[in-house]
C-alpha positions as CSV (number, residue, x, y, z in Angstrom):
1,M,113.4,85.5,97.9
2,E,114.4,86.8,101.3
3,K,113.4,90.4,101.9
4,K,114.8,93.4,103.6
5,A,112.5,95.4,105.8
6,V,112.6,99.0,106.8
7,L,110.7,99.8,110.0
8,F,109.8,103.3,111.2
9,G,108.4,103.5,114.8
10,A,109.9,100.3,116.2
11,S,109.8,101.7,119.8
12,G,106.0,102.0,119.8
13,L,103.4,99.4,120.7
14,I,102.7,98.0,117.3
15,G,106.3,98.6,116.0
16,E,107.8,96.7,118.9
17,S,105.6,93.7,118.3
18,L,106.2,93.9,114.5
19,L,110.0,94.1,115.0
20,E,110.0,90.8,117.0
21,Q,107.9,89.1,114.4
22,L,110.1,90.3,111.5
23,L,113.3,89.2,113.3
24,S,111.9,85.7,113.8
25,N,110.5,85.3,110.3
26,S,112.7,83.4,107.8
27,N,111.4,85.4,104.9
28,Y,113.3,88.5,106.1
29,K,117.1,88.5,106.0
30,E,117.5,92.0,107.4
31,V,115.5,94.5,109.4
32,L,116.5,98.2,109.4
33,I,114.8,100.2,112.1
34,V,114.8,104.0,111.6
35,G,114.3,106.1,114.8
36,R,115.4,109.0,117.0
37,K,117.0,106.8,119.6
38,K,119.0,103.6,119.6
39,L,117.1,100.6,121.0
40,E,118.8,98.1,123.3
41,R,117.5,95.2,121.2
42,Q,120.3,93.2,119.5
43,H,119.9,90.5,116.8
44,P,122.0,89.3,113.9
45,K,119.4,90.5,111.4
46,L,118.9,93.9,113.1
47,K,120.4,97.2,111.8
48,Q,119.7,100.6,113.3
49,L,119.7,104.0,111.8
50,I,119.4,107.0,114.2
51,V,118.0,110.1,112.5
52,D,116.6,113.6,112.9
53,F,113.2,113.2,111.2
54,D,113.1,116.9,110.3
55,K,116.2,116.2,108.1
56,L,115.2,112.7,106.9
57,N,116.4,113.3,103.4
58,D,120.0,113.6,104.7
59,Y,119.8,109.9,105.5
60,A,118.1,108.8,102.3
61,P,121.0,106.7,100.8
62,Q,120.8,104.5,103.9
63,I,117.1,103.9,103.8
64,Q,117.1,100.9,101.5
65,G,114.7,98.0,101.6
66,D,112.1,95.9,99.8
67,V,109.2,96.5,102.2
68,V,108.6,99.6,104.4
69,F,106.5,99.5,107.6
70,C,105.5,102.7,109.2
71,C,104.2,102.6,112.8
72,L,104.9,106.3,113.5
73,G,102.4,108.1,115.6
74,T,101.8,110.1,118.7
75,T,99.1,111.1,121.1
76,K,97.5,114.4,122.2
77,N,99.0,113.9,125.7
78,K,102.5,113.4,124.4
79,T,102.3,116.0,121.7
80,P,99.7,118.7,122.5
81,D,101.1,121.1,119.9
82,Q,99.1,120.4,116.7
83,V,102.0,121.5,114.4
84,Q,104.4,119.0,115.9
85,Y,101.6,116.4,116.1
86,K,101.0,116.7,112.3
87,K,104.7,116.4,111.6
88,I,104.8,113.0,113.3
89,D,101.5,111.6,112.1
90,Y,101.5,113.1,108.6
91,Q,104.8,114.6,107.3
92,Y,107.2,112.0,108.6
93,P,105.3,109.0,107.2
94,L,105.1,110.7,103.8
95,D,108.8,111.7,103.8
96,A,109.7,108.1,104.6
97,A,107.5,106.9,101.8
98,A,108.9,109.2,99.2
99,I,112.5,108.3,100.1
100,A,111.8,104.6,100.2
101,K,110.0,104.7,96.8
102,N,112.9,106.6,95.2
103,N,115.2,103.8,96.6
104,G,113.2,101.0,95.0
105,A,110.9,99.8,97.7
106,E,107.8,98.0,96.4
107,Q,105.6,97.9,99.4
108,Y,104.5,100.4,102.0
109,H,102.5,99.4,105.1
110,L,101.0,102.2,107.2
111,V,99.3,102.0,110.6
112,S,96.5,104.5,110.6
113,A,93.3,104.4,112.6
114,L,89.7,103.5,112.4
115,G,87.6,106.4,111.2
116,A,90.4,108.1,109.3
117,N,88.8,110.8,107.1
118,P,90.5,113.8,105.5
119,S,87.1,115.7,105.7
120,S,86.7,115.1,109.4
121,S,86.2,118.0,111.8
122,I,88.3,116.1,114.4
123,F,92.0,116.9,114.1
124,Y,93.2,113.3,114.9
125,T,91.0,111.5,112.3
126,K,91.4,114.3,109.8
127,T,95.2,114.0,110.0
128,K,95.1,110.2,109.6
129,G,92.8,110.6,106.6
130,E,95.1,113.1,105.0
131,V,98.2,110.9,105.3
132,E,96.2,108.0,103.9
133,R,95.0,110.1,100.9
134,D,98.4,111.4,100.1
135,L,100.2,108.1,100.6
136,K,98.0,106.6,97.9
137,A,99.4,109.0,95.4
138,I,102.9,107.6,95.7
139,P,103.3,104.8,93.1
140,F,104.4,101.9,95.1
141,K,103.6,98.4,93.7
142,S,101.3,98.0,96.8
143,V,100.2,100.3,99.6
144,H,98.6,98.6,102.7
145,I,96.7,100.8,105.2
146,Y,95.7,99.3,108.6
147,Q,92.9,100.9,110.6
148,P,92.8,99.3,114.0
149,S,90.2,100.1,116.6
150,L,91.1,100.4,120.3
151,L,94.5,98.7,120.8
152,V,94.9,96.2,123.6
153,G,98.3,95.4,125.1
154,E,100.8,96.4,127.7
155,R,101.7,100.1,127.5
156,K,105.0,101.6,128.7
157,E,103.1,104.6,130.1
158,S,99.9,104.6,132.1
159,R,96.8,105.9,130.3
160,N,93.8,105.8,132.7
161,M,91.1,106.5,130.1
162,E,92.4,103.8,127.7
163,G,92.7,101.3,130.5
164,L,89.0,102.0,131.3
165,M,88.0,101.7,127.7
166,T,89.8,98.4,127.4
167,V,87.7,97.0,130.2
168,V,84.5,98.4,128.7
169,M,85.3,97.0,125.3
170,Q,86.0,93.5,126.7
171,I,82.4,93.6,127.9
172,L,81.0,95.1,124.6
173,N,83.0,93.1,122.1
174,P,80.7,90.1,122.0
175,F,77.7,92.4,121.2
176,L,79.5,94.1,118.3
177,I,78.5,91.8,115.4
178,S,78.0,92.1,111.7
179,G,78.9,95.6,110.5
180,L,79.9,96.6,114.0
181,R,82.7,94.1,114.3
182,K,85.2,96.6,113.1
183,Y,84.7,98.6,116.4
184,R,85.9,95.7,118.6
185,S,89.1,96.2,120.4
186,I,92.1,94.4,118.9
187,K,95.4,93.1,120.4
188,I,98.6,94.8,119.3
189,E,100.3,91.6,118.2
190,K,97.4,90.9,115.9
191,V,97.9,94.1,114.0
192,A,101.6,93.4,113.7
193,S,100.9,89.8,112.5
194,A,98.5,91.1,109.8
195,M,101.1,93.5,108.6
196,L,103.8,90.8,108.4
197,K,101.4,88.4,106.6
198,K,100.3,90.9,104.0
199,S,103.9,91.8,103.3
200,L,104.6,88.2,102.2
201,E,102.0,88.4,99.5
202,D,102.8,89.5,96.0
203,A,99.9,92.0,95.6
204,S,99.5,95.1,93.5
205,G,97.3,98.0,94.3
206,T,96.1,99.9,97.4
207,F,94.4,98.1,100.3
208,V,92.7,99.4,103.4
209,Y,92.0,97.0,106.3
210,P,89.5,98.1,109.0
211,S,89.9,96.5,112.4
212,D,87.7,93.4,111.8
213,K,89.7,92.6,108.6
214,I,93.0,92.9,110.5
215,E,91.7,90.4,113.0
216,E,90.7,88.1,110.2
217,I,94.1,88.3,108.4
218,S,96.0,87.7,111.7
219,S,94.2,84.5,112.3
220,K,95.1,83.0,108.9
221,S,98.2,80.8,108.3
222,Y,101.0,81.9,106.1
223,K,100.5,81.1,102.4
C-alpha cells in the first residue's frame, strides 16, 4: 500500500536528503513537509504546510499521514538561548508527535544524536535524551530513533570546527572498530536512507539505532 509521509525539518541537512529520497520512492504517494518557510522545491508528490511552530495545534487537521519523520534541530551557534533551543529540539518534536498520533499516524522517526541521555550534565545531550524518553511514551505502533555521530555532507553555512572534525574523523574512522564503530562519522544521505528503509518495514515497538547500526541499515537493499 502506498504511504503518505509527513516530514518536519525538510530544510535541514538530513531532512533535505530524506525529502529527495521520499519523492523518488514509489512506496510513497505523497510527502507533506511542515516548516516555517516555503521551499522552492516542486514535485507532483510534494505538499507544503507553512506553520508557526509555537501554535502547531492550530494546524493539526492538516497534519495527516501514515509515517512521520522529524529532522528538527538547531545548534548552539544558531540558537544560543537555551529556552528557544529546547523548544526546537524538545517541544516541537513532541508536539508534532502528539498531533500525528491523534490523526492516526502509525510510525514516528526521530533524528536524535549519539550520546543522548536525559541524565547528562551537558545541555545538548540531556535535551536529546529527554525528547527520546518522552517520545517513547506516545503509543505509536512503532517509534524509530536515530543517533548519528558526526555528520558528513555539504552544509549551507560554514562551520570551521565541524570542518576540522570531519577531516580528523576521516583519519580516525578506520581505527574505530568493534564497539567504537558507532563513533565513526557518517554521511548525511546514509542517515536519510536508513530512515526511509525502516519506514517500509511493518515493525512494532521502539527502536534505537546508534550510528554504526544506521550505517549498516543504509547499506542493505530494500526488502
